[in-house]
N, C-alpha and C positions, 0 to 999 in steps of 0.2 A: 258385826260392824268392824271395820278395820281401825285399829288403834295406831295412831302415828305418834311418834315421839315429838316432844316439844320443838326440837330443832327442825324436824321435817315439817311440822305444822307451820312454823314461822316461815320456812322457805316456800311452802305452798301458798301461804298468804301473800308473800312478797311476789311470787310468780303471778298470782291472780291480780294483785294491784298493778303490777307492771303491764300485764296484758290489758287491763282496763285503761291504763294511761296511754298505751300504744294505740289501742282501738279508738279511744276518744280523740287522740291527736290525728290519727288517720281520718276519722270522720270530720273533724273540724277543718283540717288543712286541705284534705283532698276532696271529700264528698261535698261539704258545704260550699267551698269556694267554687267547685265545678258547677254545682247547681245554681249558684248566684250568677256565674258567668253564662250559663245556659239561659237563665232568665233574661239577662242583659242582651244576649245574642238574639233571643226571641223577640224582644221589643225592638231591637235594631233591625231585625229582619222584617217585622211588621211595618216599621217606618219606611224601610227601603221599598217594600211592596207598594205602600201608598204612594210614594214618590214615583215609582215606576208606572203605576196606574195613571197618575196625573200626566206624566210625560207621554204615555200612550194616547191619552185623550187629546193632548195638544197636537200630537202627530196626526190623529184622526181628523182634527179640526183644522189642520194646516190648509187644506184645500178650500174650506169655507172661509178661513181668514184671508187667504189670497184673493178669493173672489170678492170678498167684502172690500178689501183694499183697492182692487181694480175698479169696483163700483164707486167707491169714494173718490178715486182719482178722476173717473169719468165725470162725476157730478161737479168736482172742482173745476174741470176744464169747461163744463157748460156755464158755470157761474162766471168764470174768467172771460168767456166769450161775450157775456152780457155787460162786462165792465167797460169803463170809459176807454176809448182808443186814444191815439196820439193827438188827433184833431179835436180838441175839447170844445171849441166854440160851436162848430157846426153840429157836433154830437149833442150838445146840451139843447140846442133848438129842436133837433129831431126827436130827442127824448121827450121834451115837453109837448111837442105836437102829438106824439103817440099817447102820452099820459092824458092829455085833455081831450082826445078824440071821444066824442059822444058825451062830453061833460058840459055843464052850463057854467063854466068858469072862464073869466076873461083875464088873460095874463097880460099885464101892461108893461112890465120891464123884467129883463133878465140880465144880470151882470156877467162879465167875463169870468170864466172859471179860474180859480186860483189853486195851484197845486201846493201840497205840503204833507206833513206827516199826519197820520190818522189820530194818533194820541190815545188809542184804545189800549194797546198792550205794548210793553217794551219789545224792541226788535221785531216789530210787526213787518212782514215782508212786502206789504203794499203801501203805496202812497195814495193820497186822496185828492180829488178835485172838488172844490167847494164853490157853489155859485148861489146867488140870491135871486129869488123869484118874488115878484110883487104882482098883485092883481086884485080883482073884484069878483064877488060872488055872493049868492044868497047863502045863508047859514047852512042849510041842509045840503046844498050843492057842494059847498066847500068840504063838509064832512065826507060826502060820497067820493069826492075827488081825492082826498087824502087816503081814504080806505082803499080805493082802487089803485092809487099810486103805490102804496105799501105792499099790496098784494101782487101787483105786476112786477115790481122791482124790490124784492125782499132784501137785497144786499145793499140798498141805498138807505140813507138815514135822513129824515127830516128833523131839523133842529132849529131852535130860536124862532119858533112860530109865534107871530104876533098878529092879533086880529083886532080891528076897530071899526067904528062907523065910517062908511065911505064918504059921507058928506057931513059938513058942519064941524070943522076943526080937524079933518082928516089930513093925511099927507098930501103933498102937492100933486102927486100922480093921480089922486082920486078926483074925478070931475064932479061938478055940481049936478050934472044930469044923471048921475048913477041912481039916485033915489035913496029914500030913507031906509028901505028894507035891505039894501045890499051892504055887504061888509068889505072892508079893505083888508087884505092879508099880505104878510111878508114872511118869508121863510127861507132858511138856508138848506140846500140839498147837498149832502156829502156823498160822493160816489167814489168807489175804489177804482184806481187806474190799473188796467191790465199790466202785469209784469212784463218787462222787456220793451216797454213802449218809450 
């Protein structure tokens, strides 16, 4: 075995300690920080790949979205074609004639349509025509009339419906000849007016 003097042994120990300090510093400063940056880069890369995949899916669906938007625009035009035109008075009579066709409902009075705001949503782009309808009918016939009316005209709204006995203390429009089994009804119909009218 090689014998070293005390001075050489101390220098050798200092060199070994210095080497360990330099190697630890290199590992801590260079290798560890680089590996943590690589891990961060890997997670950033995975997030970027996910985002890219989402964007690719959106691009693939762009044609479908465009077709869906065109279909929604077409349906909106169809709904707007069924809305009230500028001549509200004749339109309301034609509408009620269509609605009561084949129904056992007697309409005795229709008021002139009044225009105003819908009041459903703020900044709603449509105005509304509201008119009151009064009439007589049997109970089941009135229910069938209302159901058919709502199914034929889904963008109209029936509100303030009141029903009572047609004779014996009923409104002035109900006649005594109507009979005890008939009902008097009064309702408001709210219809959207086609834009640009």
